[in-house]
N, C-alpha and C positions, 0 to 999 in steps of 0.2 A: 536756846537754839540760835546759832549765828545766822545772820541775814546778810546778803551781799546785794548791793544795788549796782547793776551794770548799765553803763551808758556813756554819754558824752557831757562833759562838764557844762558846756555853753548852751546846750539844747533847752528850749523853753519848757518842754514837757518834762524834762528831767528836773528842772528847777521846781516845777509844780510838785512832783513826786517827792523831792527832797524836803520841800517845805511841809508837805503833809506829814511825812515820817517824823520830821523834827517836832512839829506842833503836837503830834500824838505820842511823843515820847518813845518812839520805836528806835532802838539802836541798830546800826547797820554799818557795814564797811562799804566804801565806794570804790568801784573799779571802773576807771575811765578807759574804755577800749579803744578810744582814739589815741590816747597817749601811751598806753601799756599793751595794747594788742588784745587779742582773744585767742584761746586755744580751740582746737578742733573738738575736743572732748565736750566743752560746754555747748558749742554750737550743735553738735549731734544730739546731746541730751535735750536741748531746747526744741530742736526740729522733731525729735521723736515724740516728745511730749505735746507739742502744739501744732506740728506740721510746719514744713518750711515756708508755706505760703503766708503763715502768720509772722514768722520770724524775720523774713526778708522784707525790708521796707522798700517796696516798689514805687511809693509815692514820692520818695525823696529825690533831691536833685542828682545825687551821686548815681543812683540806679538810672535815672532818666537820661544821663549823659553817656551811658554805655552805648556802644554801637549795636545794631540789630542782631548781629550774630551772637553777641554775648547774652542778649535778652531772650533769644528764641530757644525753644526746646528745653526749658528749664526743668530740672528735677532736683531732688534733694542734695545729691552729690555736687551738681553744678552750683546750686545756691550757696552751699557751704563754701566752696572754693571762692565765689565771689565775695562773700562776707569775710573770709579769712584774708583776702587781698585788700579789701576796703571795708573795714568795720563800721564806717558810716552807714553802710547799707542794712545794718541790724536794727530792727525796730527797737525803740527805746521808750521807756526803761525796761529792763528785765530785772525783776526782784526775785532772787533766789531764797526761798524760805527754808531750804534744806531738803524737805520732802517733796516739794514742788516748786514750780515758778509761776510768776505772773508776767505776762508780756503786755506792755502798754501801761498807761496810767488812767484809772478810773477810780475816783474817790470812793464810790460805793463798793467796789470790789476790794479796795484796800481795807476799808472798814469791815466788810464781811470776813476777810481773811485774818485780820490783825487785831481786831477789837476784843 
């Protein structure tokens, strides 16, 4: 099964996830959505699976810098548009296992899913 790790190369949480995967011998492709962008299909899939509230990183500086009009009355469609325009607002990492995805990095969850 092909695995793809989506995120941003310089992110500290991404570095932890990549280190964990490497140390556990898990092969994966890396997709840097800051450098390569992200497509609507993946965002819709992740939001449908986890809820846009999980996928949209509202704690990050990119989201906090938005004006109030952009942050108000959020729904899935609006959240996806924001993430398409500025992929830094996508919570990271997103690990696509083929049949499901994991959002965020928790070593115990990676162990449970990949061991």
